[in-house]
ZADRENNU-124231 format. One record per residue (C-alpha): residue number from 1; residue in one letter; x, y, z. Coordinates in Angstrom, 2 decimals. Each point is the difference from the previous one (the first is absolute). Example, Ala and Ser with C-alpha at 12.3 -4.5 7.8 and 13.67 -1.06 7.14 Angstrom:
<recs>
k=1&r=A&X=12.30&Y=-4.50&Z=7.80 $
k=2&r=S&X=1.37&Y=3.44&Z=-0.66 $
</recs>
This chain:
<recs>
k=1&r=M&X=59.76&Y=-27.51&Z=-24.50 $
k=2&r=M&X=0.33&Y=3.21&Z=1.94 $
k=3&r=G&X=-2.99&Y=2.33&Z=0.06 $
k=4&r=P&X=-0.05&Y=3.76&Z=0.54 $
k=5&r=V&X=0.07&Y=1.11&Z=3.61 $
k=6&r=A&X=-1.73&Y=3.10&Z=1.30 $
k=7&r=T&X=2.14&Y=2.77&Z=1.45 $
k=8&r=P&X=-1.02&Y=1.25&Z=3.47 $
k=9&r=G&X=-0.89&Y=3.66&Z=0.06 $
k=10&r=T&X=-1.27&Y=0.12&Z=-3.59 $
k=11&r=G&X=-3.50&Y=-1.32&Z=0.55 $
k=12&r=R&X=1.38&Y=-3.54&Z=0.40 $
k=13&r=R&X=-0.40&Y=-0.19&Z=-3.76 $
k=14&r=P&X=2.11&Y=-2.23&Z=-2.27 $
k=15&r=P&X=2.57&Y=1.77&Z=-2.19 $
k=16&r=T&X=-1.34&Y=-1.78&Z=-3.11 $
k=17&r=P&X=-3.47&Y=-1.45&Z=-0.66 $
k=18&r=I&X=-0.57&Y=-3.45&Z=1.44 $
k=19&r=L&X=-1.48&Y=-2.46&Z=-2.49 $
k=20&r=F&X=-2.29&Y=-2.11&Z=2.16 $
k=21&r=A&X=-1.07&Y=-3.37&Z=-1.43 $
k=22&r=H&X=-3.67&Y=-0.15&Z=1.00 $
k=23&r=R&X=-0.72&Y=-3.31&Z=1.75 $
k=24&r=G&X=3.41&Y=-1.05&Z=-1.22 $
k=25&r=G&X=-0.71&Y=0.93&Z=-3.62 $
k=26&r=R&X=-3.18&Y=-2.00&Z=-0.50 $
k=27&r=A&X=0.15&Y=0.35&Z=-3.79 $
k=28&r=H&X=3.01&Y=-2.34&Z=-0.07 $
k=29&r=A&X=-0.67&Y=-2.69&Z=2.64 $
k=30&r=P&X=-2.62&Y=-1.05&Z=2.59 $
k=31&r=E&X=-0.51&Y=2.99&Z=2.25 $
k=32&r=N&X=1.51&Y=0.25&Z=3.47 $
k=33&r=T&X=2.15&Y=-3.09&Z=-0.40 $
k=34&r=L&X=3.74&Y=-0.32&Z=0.45 $
k=35&r=E&X=0.17&Y=-0.91&Z=-3.69 $
k=36&r=A&X=-1.58&Y=3.35&Z=-0.90 $
k=37&r=F&X=2.26&Y=1.99&Z=2.34 $
k=38&r=R&X=3.14&Y=-1.68&Z=-1.34 $
k=39&r=L&X=-1.01&Y=0.56&Z=-3.61 $
k=40&r=A&X=-0.89&Y=3.65&Z=0.65 $
k=41&r=L&X=3.50&Y=0.66&Z=1.29 $
k=42&r=R&X=1.57&Y=-1.76&Z=-2.97 $
k=43&r=L&X=-2.10&Y=2.21&Z=-2.29 $
k=44&r=G&X=1.31&Y=3.14&Z=1.70 $
k=45&r=A&X=-2.51&Y=0.97&Z=2.69 $
k=46&r=T&X=1.65&Y=2.19&Z=2.63 $
k=47&r=G&X=-2.73&Y=-0.64&Z=2.58 $
k=48&r=L&X=-2.62&Y=-2.63&Z=0.80 $
k=49&r=E&X=-3.63&Y=0.46&Z=1.03 $
k=50&r=S&X=-2.29&Y=-2.42&Z=1.78 $
k=51&r=D&X=-2.88&Y=-0.27&Z=2.48 $
k=52&r=V&X=0.49&Y=-1.11&Z=3.61 $
k=53&r=W&X=-2.30&Y=-2.07&Z=2.19 $
k=54&r=L&X=0.56&Y=-1.62&Z=3.38 $
k=55&r=T&X=-0.53&Y=-3.71&Z=0.53 $
k=56&r=A&X=-1.70&Y=-1.48&Z=3.06 $
k=57&r=D&X=3.43&Y=-0.14&Z=1.65 $
k=58&r=D&X=0.83&Y=3.61&Z=-0.97 $
k=59&r=V&X=2.42&Y=-0.72&Z=-2.85 $
k=60&r=P&X=-0.03&Y=2.66&Z=-2.78 $
k=61&r=V&X=-0.67&Y=-1.66&Z=-3.36 $
k=62&r=L&X=-0.37&Y=1.34&Z=-3.53 $
k=63&r=H&X=-3.35&Y=-0.45&Z=-1.73 $
k=64&r=H&X=-2.49&Y=2.28&Z=-1.71 $
k=65&r=D&X=-3.51&Y=-0.75&Z=1.23 $
k=66&r=G&X=0.81&Y=-1.82&Z=3.23 $
k=67&r=R&X=-1.97&Y=-3.17&Z=-0.70 $
k=68&r=V&X=1.36&Y=-3.37&Z=-1.11 $
k=69&r=G&X=-1.33&Y=-3.43&Z=-0.88 $
k=70&r=P&X=-2.39&Y=-1.54&Z=-2.55 $
k=71&r=R&X=-2.56&Y=2.26&Z=-1.62 $
k=72&r=F&X=-2.93&Y=-0.82&Z=2.26 $
k=73&r=R&X=2.04&Y=-0.67&Z=3.14 $
k=74&r=R&X=2.25&Y=3.02&Z=0.14 $
k=75&r=R&X=1.17&Y=0.98&Z=3.48 $
k=76&r=P&X=1.44&Y=3.26&Z=1.30 $
k=77&r=I&X=3.75&Y=-0.06&Z=0.51 $
k=78&r=R&X=-0.56&Y=1.45&Z=3.48 $
k=79&r=S&X=-1.64&Y=-3.30&Z=1.02 $
k=80&r=I&X=2.87&Y=-2.23&Z=-1.17 $
k=81&r=P&X=3.45&Y=-0.48&Z=1.58 $
k=82&r=A&X=2.94&Y=0.68&Z=-2.28 $
k=83&r=A&X=0.87&Y=-3.70&Z=-0.26 $
k=84&r=G&X=-3.48&Y=-0.72&Z=-1.33 $
k=85&r=L&X=0.13&Y=2.37&Z=-2.98 $
k=86&r=P&X=0.52&Y=-1.19&Z=-3.58 $
k=87&r=D&X=3.65&Y=-0.18&Z=-1.01 $
k=88&r=Q&X=-0.41&Y=2.76&Z=-2.59 $
k=89&r=V&X=-0.85&Y=2.59&Z=2.67 $
k=90&r=P&X=3.35&Y=1.39&Z=1.16 $
k=91&r=S&X=0.64&Y=1.53&Z=3.37 $
k=92&r=L&X=1.62&Y=3.42&Z=0.17 $
k=93&r=S&X=3.06&Y=-1.74&Z=1.46 $
k=94&r=D&X=0.17&Y=-2.24&Z=-3.08 $
k=95&r=L&X=0.17&Y=3.05&Z=-2.24 $
k=96&r=L&X=2.49&Y=1.86&Z=2.17 $
k=97&r=A&X=2.34&Y=-3.01&Z=-0.12 $
k=98&r=E&X=0.02&Y=0.26&Z=-3.82 $
k=99&r=V&X=0.66&Y=3.69&Z=-0.59 $
k=100&r=D&X=2.71&Y=2.58&Z=0.54 $
k=101&r=P&X=-0.33&Y=1.56&Z=3.48 $
k=102&r=D&X=-0.27&Y=3.49&Z=-1.52 $
k=103&r=L&X=-2.68&Y=-0.85&Z=-2.57 $
k=104&r=P&X=-3.09&Y=2.23&Z=0.48 $
k=105&r=L&X=-3.13&Y=-1.93&Z=0.95 $
k=106&r=S&X=-3.44&Y=1.56&Z=-0.23 $
k=107&r=L&X=-2.44&Y=-1.99&Z=2.10 $
k=108&r=D&X=-3.72&Y=0.67&Z=0.11 $
k=109&r=L&X=-1.28&Y=-0.74&Z=3.50 $
k=110&r=K&X=-3.16&Y=-1.89&Z=-0.93 $
k=111&r=D&X=-0.23&Y=-1.11&Z=3.62 $
k=112&r=P&X=0.12&Y=3.35&Z=1.87 $
k=113&r=G&X=1.57&Y=-1.75&Z=2.99 $
k=114&r=A&X=2.90&Y=-1.37&Z=-2.03 $
k=115&r=G&X=2.17&Y=3.10&Z=0.29 $
k=116&r=P&X=2.05&Y=-0.78&Z=3.13 $
k=117&r=A&X=0.70&Y=-3.61&Z=-1.03 $
k=118&r=T&X=0.92&Y=1.12&Z=-3.53 $
k=119&r=I&X=2.41&Y=2.59&Z=1.34 $
k=120&r=A&X=1.58&Y=-2.42&Z=2.49 $
k=121&r=T&X=0.42&Y=-2.72&Z=-2.63 $
k=122&r=T&X=1.61&Y=2.43&Z=-2.43 $
k=123&r=A&X=2.31&Y=1.51&Z=2.62 $
k=124&r=A&X=1.20&Y=-3.47&Z=0.98 $
k=125&r=A&X=1.21&Y=-0.59&Z=-3.57 $
k=126&r=G&X=1.58&Y=3.38&Z=-0.79 $
k=127&r=P&X=-0.64&Y=3.75&Z=0.03 $
k=128&r=S&X=-3.64&Y=0.88&Z=0.55 $
k=129&r=S&X=0.51&Y=3.24&Z=-1.95 $
k=130&r=R&X=-0.64&Y=-2.02&Z=-3.19 $
k=131&r=L&X=-3.60&Y=-0.56&Z=1.07 $
k=132&r=W&X=-2.86&Y=2.06&Z=-1.46 $
k=133&r=L&X=-3.20&Y=-0.87&Z=1.89 $
k=134&r=C&X=-3.26&Y=0.96&Z=-1.72 $
k=135&r=H&X=-3.52&Y=0.25&Z=1.39 $
k=136&r=P&X=-3.15&Y=2.05&Z=-0.72 $
k=137&r=D&X=-0.46&Y=1.06&Z=3.65 $
k=138&r=V&X=2.28&Y=2.81&Z=1.19 $
k=139&r=E&X=-0.59&Y=-0.91&Z=3.64 $
k=140&r=V&X=1.17&Y=-3.58&Z=-0.56 $
k=141&r=L&X=3.20&Y=1.31&Z=-1.58 $
k=142&r=A&X=0.57&Y=2.73&Z=2.61 $
k=143&r=G&X=-0.25&Y=-2.66&Z=2.70 $
k=144&r=L&X=3.10&Y=-1.65&Z=-1.47 $
k=145&r=R&X=2.17&Y=3.12&Z=0.04 $
k=146&r=D&X=1.50&Y=-0.73&Z=3.40 $
k=147&r=V&X=0.43&Y=-3.72&Z=-0.68 $
k=148&r=D&X=2.93&Y=0.75&Z=-2.32 $
k=149&r=R&X=0.97&Y=3.53&Z=-1.00 $
k=150&r=S&X=1.79&Y=-1.12&Z=-3.18 $
k=151&r=V&X=-2.94&Y=-1.78&Z=-1.65 $
k=152&r=R&X=-1.75&Y=1.99&Z=-2.73 $
k=153&r=L&X=-3.73&Y=0.37&Z=0.49 $
k=154&r=V&X=-2.13&Y=0.65&Z=-3.09 $
k=155&r=H&X=-3.65&Y=0.96&Z=-0.25 $
k=156&r=S&X=-1.64&Y=-1.95&Z=-2.85 $
k=157&r=T&X=-3.15&Y=1.77&Z=-1.07 $
k=158&r=R&X=-2.03&Y=1.53&Z=-2.83 $
k=159&r=L&X=-0.85&Y=3.64&Z=-0.58 $
k=160&r=D&X=-3.74&Y=-0.61&Z=0.36 $
k=161&r=H&X=0.67&Y=-1.19&Z=3.55 $
k=162&r=L&X=1.54&Y=3.35&Z=0.91 $
k=163&r=G&X=-2.97&Y=2.22&Z=-0.74 $
k=164&r=G&X=2.08&Y=2.54&Z=-1.89 $
k=165&r=A&X=1.95&Y=1.08&Z=3.10 $
k=166&r=L&X=3.36&Y=-0.83&Z=-1.52 $
k=167&r=E&X=2.16&Y=2.50&Z=1.85 $
k=168&r=R&X=-1.68&Y=-1.02&Z=3.26 $
k=169&r=H&X=0.87&Y=-3.59&Z=-0.87 $
k=170&r=A&X=3.67&Y=0.87&Z=-0.54 $
k=171&r=V&X=0.08&Y=1.94&Z=3.29 $
k=172&r=D&X=-1.58&Y=-2.91&Z=1.88 $
k=173&r=L&X=2.42&Y=-2.58&Z=-1.44 $
k=174&r=S&X=2.98&Y=2.14&Z=0.93 $
k=175&r=A&X=-1.34&Y=0.69&Z=3.49 $
k=176&r=A&X=-0.60&Y=-3.73&Z=0.55 $
k=177&r=G&X=3.62&Y=-0.78&Z=-0.85 $
k=178&r=L&X=-0.81&Y=-1.80&Z=-3.22 $
k=179&r=D&X=2.43&Y=-0.15&Z=-2.90 $
k=180&r=G&X=-2.02&Y=-0.14&Z=-3.19 $
k=181&r=V&X=-3.21&Y=-0.38&Z=-1.94 $
k=182&r=N&X=-0.94&Y=-2.67&Z=-2.53 $
k=183&r=L&X=-2.65&Y=0.81&Z=-2.64 $
k=184&r=P&X=-1.20&Y=-1.84&Z=-3.11 $
k=185&r=E&X=1.79&Y=1.01&Z=-3.19 $
k=186&r=P&X=-2.79&Y=2.07&Z=-1.64 $
k=187&r=E&X=-0.32&Y=2.27&Z=3.05 $
k=188&r=W&X=3.54&Y=1.34&Z=0.11 $
k=189&r=T&X=0.71&Y=3.45&Z=-1.45 $
k=190&r=G&X=2.98&Y=2.31&Z=0.12 $
k=191&r=G&X=-1.91&Y=2.24&Z=2.38 $
k=192&r=L&X=-0.65&Y=-2.84&Z=2.42 $
k=193&r=V&X=3.65&Y=-1.04&Z=-0.02 $
k=194&r=A&X=1.01&Y=3.60&Z=0.78 $
k=195&r=L&X=-2.56&Y=0.17&Z=2.81 $
k=196&r=Y&X=1.13&Y=-3.13&Z=1.81 $
k=197&r=R&X=3.66&Y=0.83&Z=-0.54 $
k=198&r=R&X=-0.56&Y=3.30&Z=1.81 $
k=199&r=F&X=-0.66&Y=-2.14&Z=3.06 $
k=200&r=D&X=3.01&Y=-2.24&Z=-0.64 $
k=201&r=L&X=-2.17&Y=-3.00&Z=-0.91 $
k=202&r=A&X=0.99&Y=-2.70&Z=-2.46 $
k=203&r=C&X=-2.36&Y=-0.49&Z=-2.96 $
k=204&r=L&X=-0.80&Y=-3.51&Z=-1.23 $
k=205&r=G&X=-2.31&Y=-1.16&Z=-2.78 $
k=206&r=W&X=-1.66&Y=-3.38&Z=-0.42 $
k=207&r=D&X=-1.62&Y=-1.83&Z=-2.91 $
k=208&r=A&X=2.40&Y=1.26&Z=-2.68 $
k=209&r=Q&X=-0.51&Y=-2.87&Z=-2.44 $
k=210&r=H&X=0.58&Y=1.52&Z=-3.43 $
k=211&r=E&X=3.01&Y=1.75&Z=-1.49 $
k=212&r=R&X=-1.75&Y=3.38&Z=-0.15 $
k=213&r=Q&X=-0.99&Y=-0.27&Z=3.68 $
k=214&r=V&X=3.51&Y=-0.90&Z=1.11 $
k=215&r=D&X=1.49&Y=2.81&Z=-2.08 $
k=216&r=R&X=-2.47&Y=2.54&Z=1.37 $
k=217&r=L&X=0.73&Y=-0.79&Z=3.65 $
k=218&r=L&X=3.74&Y=0.07&Z=-0.57 $
k=219&r=R&X=-0.28&Y=3.36&Z=-1.79 $
k=220&r=L&X=-1.88&Y=1.34&Z=3.03 $
k=221&r=G&X=2.95&Y=-1.03&Z=2.15 $
k=222&r=L&X=-1.71&Y=-2.52&Z=2.25 $
k=223&r=D&X=2.14&Y=-1.77&Z=2.57 $
k=224&r=G&X=-1.44&Y=-3.45&Z=-0.62 $
k=225&r=V&X=-2.09&Y=-1.64&Z=-2.72 $
k=226&r=F&X=-1.93&Y=-3.26&Z=0.39 $
k=227&r=G&X=-0.82&Y=-2.26&Z=-2.94 $
k=228&r=D&X=-0.61&Y=-3.62&Z=-0.94 $
k=229&r=H&X=2.34&Y=0.17&Z=-3.01 $
k=230&r=V&X=3.56&Y=0.37&Z=1.24 $
k=231&r=D&X=1.39&Y=0.25&Z=-3.52 $
k=232&r=R&X=-2.17&Y=3.05&Z=-0.69 $
k=233&r=L&X=1.16&Y=1.67&Z=3.20 $
k=234&r=V&X=3.66&Y=-0.64&Z=-0.82 $
k=235&r=D&X=-0.38&Y=1.18&Z=-3.60 $
k=236&r=G&X=-1.80&Y=3.13&Z=1.19 $
k=237&r=L&X=2.79&Y=0.95&Z=2.39 $
k=238&r=A&X=2.56&Y=-0.62&Z=-2.76 $
k=239&r=R&X=-1.91&Y=2.36&Z=-2.28 $
k=240&r=R&X=-0.26&Y=2.60&Z=2.74 $
k=241&r=T&X=3.69&Y=-0.24&Z=0.83 $
k=242&r=G&X=0.83&Y=0.33&Z=-3.69 $
k=243&r=D&X=-2.14&Y=3.15&Z=-0.24 $
k=244&r=T&X=1.87&Y=1.65&Z=2.83 $
</recs>
């Protein structure tokens, strides 16, 4: 399935909203598994979202909290070589082998050092321009700008972390060479979208779980929407397309 591709020179924003299946669409299958990613695409997701950690041998793998094993003997993924992980924990390479080379992938860098290996692994399998890397630290993201100029770098944050200096935030993201901002669904407004667009930044919204939340973000014109329920995302875009 082909996903939308951003156009250089227009804020590196996608021409239509990307419907990102959060953790592979965790409402439909076990999160961050190949089963979930496959099902999300069959249901109509136009992008996939996951979390990236590095193993002890520096392999990027997809998992949410970065610890595996029995309840009282959980170990950090960073302490385990890739070959020692449970079978249900896919590597980034496993996922890339399954999907269209142009499919947008939004990857949350849970291990702040995972950026270079994530970029290199993605570039080895196809265009790195499909990659949206997210992190809450602007400096971590800015440090990746020269690793690959085509990767999209997205600041994931909340408004209460910005101290009300929203225009300053937009200026700083643009100056750092970042490509977008990712906020939780309730925090987006039309005014915020207009502000970040003035600085040519893509606008993405996460935790859109209910129909009304999906519809609201799509009405605001966000560039990407993240949700657990792929069917609700797809239905929302169909409604929005029908309205226009």
